[in-house]
N, C-alpha and C positions, 0 to 999 in steps of 0.2 A: 216550392217553387217550380209552377208549371210554365213550361216555357216555348208559344204559338210560333209555328215556323214553316208559313206566316200567312195570317188573315190579307196582307200587305202586295204578296207579289207569292210567284210558285216557286220557290228554294230549292226544290225537288227534282224540279226539274231542268231549270237553268243554273245554276250555281252549284250545284256538288260540290267543285276544289274546294271556295271561296268556304262554302258549309264547312269541311273536313278538317280545314287550316283553321277554323276558330274554332273546334272541338280542341286540335290538337294542341292547340295556344288554351284552352280552359276559358275563353270571355271572349262577347261581342260590344261590339260597341251601336249606339243606335240614337239614329236624330230626332230627337221631337220632330214630330210635322210640322204645330206649331210656332214653333222658334228653333229654325235647322243648326243654329251655332248653339242651339244646348243639345249636349252629344251626353247620354249615361251610359259608362261600365258597367256591362252584365256576367261575372262571373258565373260560369256552365261548367259542373262536376257532376260528377253523380253524386256527391256526396248533399249538394241543396240543389239541383234539380231532378224532381221528384219523375216527372212526365218529360217525353220531348211530345210534342203534338204537330204536327206533318199535314200540310192543308197543300193538294195537287192536282194538279188534272192529269199529269202525265210524267211520272218520273223518272229520268234517264238509269238507261241499263246500269251507269256510274257508278248512282248513287244506291242504287240497288244493291249493288254489286259490296259496295262497300260499307254495307248497316253491321255487318261482322265488327269491324270498327266500336261500333257503340255498344255491342253484346259483350266486348272484352274488355272494355271500359266497369261496363256495369249499367249504361244508362237504360231504363224502361223507356216504350214510346208508341204510338200509334199513328194508324194514315186517319186521315177524313180526306178520298179519292173522287173527285167529281168525272162524270161522265153522264155525258144528259145527251138529248138526239140530234143535235145542230151539228149543220154541215158548214162550211167554211166561209159560207156567205156571213156567217155570224163568228164564228171563232174559228177565224182568219189564218192560223199560223200553229192549231188544233191539227192533230194526226189521223187520219183513219181512227172509225170507233174503234173497227177490229185489232187495230193494233193496240191498242191501249187498253182494253178487256184484256188480250194474251197478257199485257203486264201487270193489269190488277191482277188477275191469277197467279201469276209465276209469285209475284209478291204475297199475295197469301198463302202460298204453296211452301214460301223460305220464314216468316214469320209470326204465323197461324192465322187462322180468317172475323177469330175475334178482333184481332187489331189491326183490320181494315174493314173502313165504314166506308160505302157508297152513298156518295150526295147526287142526285141530281135535284140542278138548281142548276141557276133558278130558273123557273115555268114562265113564259111569256106565250103567250096568243099571236097570231096575226092570219093573212089569209095560206102561209105555206105550211105553220107550224101550227096548225088547226085543233082541236079537241081529238078528235078520229088520230092526226099523226101522233100527237102522245098517245096518246093509250096503245097502237101497236107496237112505236120502239123502245118506251119504257116495259111492256111485254115482252121484246124480245133480250133488254140489256139483265132484265130481271132470272130472265131463264137462263140468260150466260152467267152470271155471277151466285147462282142460289146456293152453291156450293162455295163458297170460296169468300162469303162473307155473308153476319149473321141480321144487318142493316140495312132500312136505307133510310138518309132522308132528302124531306125535301124542303120548296124552299120556295116562294114565288116573286117573281122582279120587283125591283124596286124603282123609280126611274128619278137618280137622282138631275137635280139642273147643273152641273155640273160636263154631268152626260147629256144633255138635252139634246143635241143634235145628232151627236149617233145613232140616237134612240129613234127619232124622229126617222132619217134615213131609212131605218129600216122595220121600221113600221111597231114596234116597241111600244108599248101601250101597259099600265098597271089592268090585273083583270077584279072586275066588279068579283061581291063577297059571294055572288050566285054561281061563277062560274070557278072561281078557287073549291066552291061545297063539290059541285057538280065534280071537277076532277079530282078532287080530293075524295070521294068515294070512291069512284073508278079505279086510281092507284092502288087502292088502301086493297081492294076487290083481287087486284092483282099481286101486290105483294105478299098476300097471305097465302096465294095458291102455290108459292115459290118458295111457304115459309120463311119471308123475313119480315123481320121486325118493321117498325113503319113509325117516324116521326115529324114533325114540324119543325125550321128553325127559323125564328123572332118572328113571329105572325101574331100580329094583333091578334086576327081568327082563330076564333078557339073549337076546333074541332075535337074534341072529347069524345062528342055523342057520338062521335062516327068512326071512332077508336084507332084516332092518328092523337096521343100526347105529344103537346111541345114537349122537342127534344133539347140536350144538351150535350153539343156537338165538342164544347172539351169540357167533360164528364167528369164527375168526381166518383160517380159509382164504376165507371170501368177503367178509370188509373187504381182505386183499390184493389178492383180486379186485377191488371194487370202488375202493380204492383206485391199484390198480395200483403196490403197493410189497411190501414186503418183514419187513416187523414179522414181530419173535419175540415170544410173547405165553407168558402163566403162566394155566395154571388158578386160577378165579376162589373162594379159599380162602373168603368167606362164605356160597359154599352151598354145599349136598348134596354129600356124596360122587360121586355118581350122576350131578350135573349135571357135562354137559361144555363148559361155560362161558367166554369167557374172563376176563379180572377188569375191571370195568367199573364204572363209580362211576353210580349210580341219584339221579335229581334229583324224582321223585313223593313224595307223600305218601299213606299210606296212609287209610283213611275216606274217602278225597273222590269215588271214582267211584259215578255216577248209572245206572249199568245195572243194579242191585240180582238180582245172579244167584245162586240157591239156592244155587249153589256156592263162591262166594267166599270164600277165604282172607284179601283183600286189606280184606274190608270188614265189621267185624262190629259196630263200637257203635251202629249203629242212629239215625250223626247225621250225616247226608249234606248239605254246602251245598248251598243252592239258587241261591247267587252265590256268590262271589269274589269280590276286591281285586285287577284285573287288573294293577297299578301295585305292590304288592307280590311282592319278591325272594322270598317261599315263597309256595307252593301252598298254599291254603287258610286262612292268619293269615298275619299281619303280629308284625311284631319289637315285641317287650316289652323294660322294663328290665330283667328276670332272663334275658334269653337275651344265652349269651355267643357272641359269634362268632368262631370261628375257620380262615383261611385255610387251605383242603387242599392240599396241597403236594401237586403231581403228578407222578412222574415221566417223563418221555420215553420212549416209547418207539424200543425200538431195535431193527435192520432185521441181518439174518443179510449175511453179507459172505460169498460163497463164494471171496475169493478167502485170504480167513483160514485157509480147511480144506485 
């Protein structure tokens, strides 16, 4: 079982104490986003969780400093770490990028650069954040991170209807295929200059001819490398068909992230909790009498055995 932490919120940034409490107790509870009173209990131990995949824009120092607890227990993990070039008009509660770059470097030095993947996403264009702007700052960030990661993943903004008003207020629209290709070619050249692999994330457009393959953010090949195993993975059927991720279980909750980014698909109701119950097995809520808890059955990952073939 691969645990995604989390596409729905930034747990390393905001919920360090809650997360490590859950690790100590050995399980998480997760509400079904489509039926909030349907709750899954997910047991998470080094014996059934082959790898933890963290998604973050700005992990707290307490989260980073407590990572040795995961090492001591025997967990394997890596980070999808987003650093964009947007200012606080777009990412309203995200710290200055110089501070975040320093955290990226600190984390890489602590756990190894193969375990910290740089994400530059989502990419959009408007009057301020135009083509030349992205080229300038992508190059700047790539230079700062080149010794601290092996790969950068890019993706382009998706304009979801539930956040339509926020997007319009910030003049955020989807790019044309011509714009994506032009920018993709330029970003590929910069990545090569800094010895970084570059991949795309969940894009319908095919960039293979310009040397940008479809990526796998929850990446079976990387997981096997980190775990030194030979697991057989299946594509995650709950994600879009363009997504290359392998199957995982997400333990996050929507509408809990406090970064307040204009383009975010994971926050849409405007009700972001200022504090949470760190003793609750659920992120951002507590169990009620209306909730029905079901223990989630997790199949064991099988390994490829070359002797059988």
